[in-house]
C-alpha angles and dihedrals in degrees: 000000000000118000087223122085093189129031128176122191126194094328117185125180125182134190125189106295097357139070105217097181129023123189094326117184124192137163124191120192122222113265097010133119107236120188125205115206132181144120121286106281093027090119102256098131092040089054092051090048090055092048094050097045100254084124104040129222110284096038092083140038124239135041135289119195122192121185090350101308132090113257125235101184121168096178142005089265090065092056093044091056088059094050103265117128129180125200112198127213090245103059116238100210126132103241095205097053127080126258094258093046090054092048094056099029109135097015107058117136122224134203113212087343093305125118118220097223095180090056091055093046089054094045092048091059090064093053091045091053089051093056093039098246111142101184121122108267090234092063113121109245095228088065091063128087121244093261093055092045088056089056090051088055090052092047088053090052090050091050087061089057093247117196094178121040119195112196118190110204092329095178101037093105097035131095122236096270094047091046091052092052093048093050090049088051091053089051089051090052088054090056088052091053098255115141119223132196112195126194108200142155092197098095095184088060091046092055091046098057111014125100093188133021126200120194122213122194126177092346095309131107105241105180145333120223133199098224099212098026093055097034090237117206134192089248091057091051093047093050092054092043097053099025093238142059111279100206099172117038088177108044113230118253133177109233122215108152117195135198124341111274100175132029129181122189129189093341114184126180126193125214114266093232105023099049098193096053115098112220092175116029124199098321121178128182143141136218126208131210112267094017137124108214117191129203115204134176142113123301109284093028091127099250097127092041090052094053096042091052090052092047101072098314091284092154134044138027089263141341133212133197141066127299121186126181116191088347097305123114111247137190116175115206093197143355092269092061090047090053091048090052093058102268123129127191131196111191125218087230100065095169098053102029106019107043144035098223097196092057129077129258098259093051092050092049093051097046097099095040104048093122090058092046096048138083118199090347095307120114114236097232094193092054089046091055091044093054093044091051091049092056092041088061099037095048095035095236105188105228136117091228143005085236089070114117111252093228089066093059126094119254094260093050091047088054090052090053090054090049090048091053091053095044091051088058086058100219122192090212121036123195112198120187113201091335095186103037112142097001130115128259094256093052090045091058090050091051090049089052090053091052091049091050089055090054092049087053090056097258125131131230134203110196126192109200136170090189104087095196087056093052092045092047097047112026130089090199134011128210114200117212135187134161091007095302136098108249096188148312130251131195118227093251095056101035121111133162090250093053092048093051093045092049092048094050102032105020 
């Protein structure tokens, strides 16, 4: 028998106007952890969709072999029957069903048309123990955090007797502790003989767990590395991903902040459903002109809730406190009034809150600037196209046309569309929430360059980031939050990862 559980030979996949994959070759050994790295738009997710049957046989050229025989999948169900399970970056759970119902959804057995619910509750406990989730199986999935929902997805894959797990950005929405636990779980699966293929932009995690790394660039397989045998480094991966040496991940910038442009005093935000619970409690901070200000802290610290409540009361049942912009008291009744007052906001959830996926690129970019692009209430379509084309070139959005639907773009290019929309609105103060989540190292550097350009132009940026190296590399000052309160503030010169974590946990 072959030592490879998965083999791909000369695979080519085309969409209208674009070749997503071109003569890709890949071999995955049984029982190994194989990582797939590449820039956004390199073809990683397309390749996994071909392997798992999302794109059926006949829609691509080349051959896919699983467990020694050529596949002929016409849907994901076909691949699941053979022991191949894929877990997408956007989790596919039903939020209103329980944990155990989600685990067995789609493959429950019946007897005379009746489901034995108690049997599935009992069986689910075994899978939950395997993945280290100790919640009651009857718990509704929407009550769980993202990290625990990820474990439910993995438990569901195990319930289908998966021999090959494909995980697309499994830690992109997790904090450091949750990421560590998930990586340990993948290593445990390896000890049990389960093969894993991981798509990830977090190169430190790739080097921690992967046995083999394959690099994709522009739809082509560039090289496969033996991690330990070839002493693989992050720099080697990056060079193959982007086709050049990336010497400065955080572009250099001379910092000279000016006067205070935004001041928040004793800001308190109450939970949207439980109106007496304080999600943000008595927070005070200030922002200066020409400054990048970072907010760090563990997941659930209240950072996003704080910024959303400031930006047009888009979170919470009510908020209290004082907000001043350029010395004047402000209270925005909605996001529109916040935009018109010179504030911009880029959400961490680009697909739900940042984009309209069924619309094209140019329409998404112009959304926040329709007043500027209109005459007598009619949008100037030529000006709209002109602005969209300008940002397509400046931000290097990989697309054949600004008429392309946003849902067909990779995650990194979708993020660039969100940034373009906000930049076109020309805010004086930009709030960015996890600006580089789920995008590759090359696209990250481009986003960092855009933020630096804003500072050079005299604008100000507030950045929420769970990636401490990002905050340390970009920010002039860092506020540390936990449990809805500010635990302290660090200047760039004195800030370290250890100090941030200590401040968050101890104060």
